[in-house]
KOLDOLO-130822 format. One record per residue (C-alpha): residue number from 1; residue in three letters; x, y, z. Coordinates in pm, 1 decimal, decimal comma, always signed. Layout:
seq;type;east;north;up
NUM;ALA;X;Y;Z
...
//
This chain:
seq;type;east;north;up
1;MET;+847,4;+2083,8;+3049,5
2;VAL;+734,3;+1807,2;+2808,0
3;THR;+754,1;+1866,9;+2433,4
4;ARG;+476,9;+1761,0;+2194,5
5;GLU;+696,0;+1486,1;+2053,5
6;GLU;+765,2;+1343,4;+2398,2
7;GLU;+394,8;+1361,1;+2485,6
8;ALA;+298,3;+1183,9;+2161,9
9;ALA;+558,0;+912,9;+2224,2
10;GLN;+413,5;+847,7;+2569,3
11;VAL;+59,6;+813,9;+2430,9
12;ALA;+139,7;+622,7;+2110,4
13;LYS;+76,7;+249,6;+2111,0
14;PRO;+337,9;+19,6;+1958,2
15;LEU;+251,4;-106,9;+1610,1
16;LYS;+131,7;-467,7;+1604,0
17;VAL;+218,8;-648,8;+1281,5
18;ASP;+155,7;-1022,7;+1282,0
19;GLU;+214,3;-1287,4;+1014,5
20;VAL;-132,4;-1226,8;+865,2
21;TRP;-57,4;-858,2;+800,0
22;LEU;+290,8;-936,0;+667,4
23;ASN;+129,3;-1173,0;+414,3
24;ARG;-130,8;-910,1;+319,4
25;ILE;+139,8;-648,0;+264,4
26;ALA;+351,3;-890,0;+60,0
27;GLY;+45,5;-980,0;-148,5
28;GLN;-20,5;-615,0;-230,4
29;LEU;+343,0;-559,5;-333,7
30;ASP;+377,8;-890,1;-519,0
31;ASP;+323,2;-788,5;-882,2
32;MET;+365,0;-412,5;-850,9
33;GLU;+617,5;-268,8;-1097,3
34;PHE;+561,6;+105,7;-1033,1
35;GLY;+345,7;+245,7;-755,4
36;SER;+298,9;+282,1;-384,5
37;LEU;+134,0;+107,4;-91,5
38;HIS;-8,3;+339,7;+173,4
39;ILE;-63,8;+171,0;+511,4
40;VAL;-306,5;+337,1;+753,1
41;VAL;-254,6;+276,4;+1125,2
42;HIS;-501,7;+358,6;+1404,8
43;GLU;-414,2;+307,8;+1771,2
44;GLY;-119,5;+82,0;+1694,3
45;GLN;-299,2;-146,3;+1446,8
46;ILE;-304,8;-153,0;+1068,0
47;VAL;-661,3;-86,4;+957,5
48;GLN;-630,6;-15,3;+585,1
49;MET;-400,5;-43,0;+284,4
50;GLU;-430,7;+170,6;-28,0
51;ARG;-247,6;+53,8;-337,7
52;THR;-177,7;+292,1;-624,4
53;GLU;-24,8;+130,8;-928,9
54;ARG;+119,9;+308,0;-1230,5
55;LYS;+158,8;+160,6;-1575,1
56;ARG;+436,8;+314,8;-1782,3
57;PHE;+443,2;+308,7;-2159,5
58;GLU;+729,7;+368,6;-2400,0
59;ASN;+675,8;+629,4;-2668,7
60;THR;+732,6;+490,3;-3015,1
61;PRO;+799,8;+692,9;-3331,4
62;SER;+478,8;+565,5;-3495,7
63;GLY;+265,9;+734,2;-3227,6
64;SER;+163,9;+409,6;-3062,1
65;ALA;+247,3;+436,5;-2693,0
66;SER;+230,8;+85,7;-2558,2
67;LYS;+454,8;-199,2;-2457,6
68;PRO;+355,9;-561,9;-2514,0
69;GLY;+174,1;-702,0;-2214,9
70;ASN;+54,3;-371,0;-2072,2
71;THR;-308,1;-266,8;-2062,6
72;ALA;-444,5;+70,8;-2164,3
73;ARG;-512,3;+156,3;-1800,2
74;SER;-265,5;+416,6;-1674,8
75;SER;-326,6;+383,7;-1302,5
76;SER;-549,9;+212,6;-1054,4
77;ALA;-617,8;+245,1;-684,7
78;ARG;-751,1;-27,6;-464,7
79;SER;-829,8;-27,5;-94,4
80;VAL;-802,8;-333,7;+122,0
81;ARG;-975,7;-330,6;+457,1
82;GLY;-991,7;-601,9;+714,1
83;SER;-925,6;-713,9;+1064,1
84;ASN;-720,1;-1002,5;+1188,5
85;ALA;-1040,3;-1201,8;+1237,6
86;SER;-1138,5;-1178,5;+870,1
87;ALA;-796,1;-1232,4;+716,1
88;LYS;-782,1;-1370,1;+365,8
89;GLY;-404,7;-1354,8;+323,7
//
């Protein structure tokens, strides 16, 4: 008898990650201080990346809650879609 995990492993395609996708992933992680990068895979190929970035602020006694260099934006999400043919890098 075949378990679900064994059946899924037989059907699953190996993930293909080429130099273009490695550069895209590195570009999304480049200046991220706090956050996450969610990579979506369909049929063994990366099809989408979703970046969620968090900005953290120090609380100060005067009530101002910002650090120099940070913007007032607390978080942002950005999706990057593309295929190997339309790579920007």
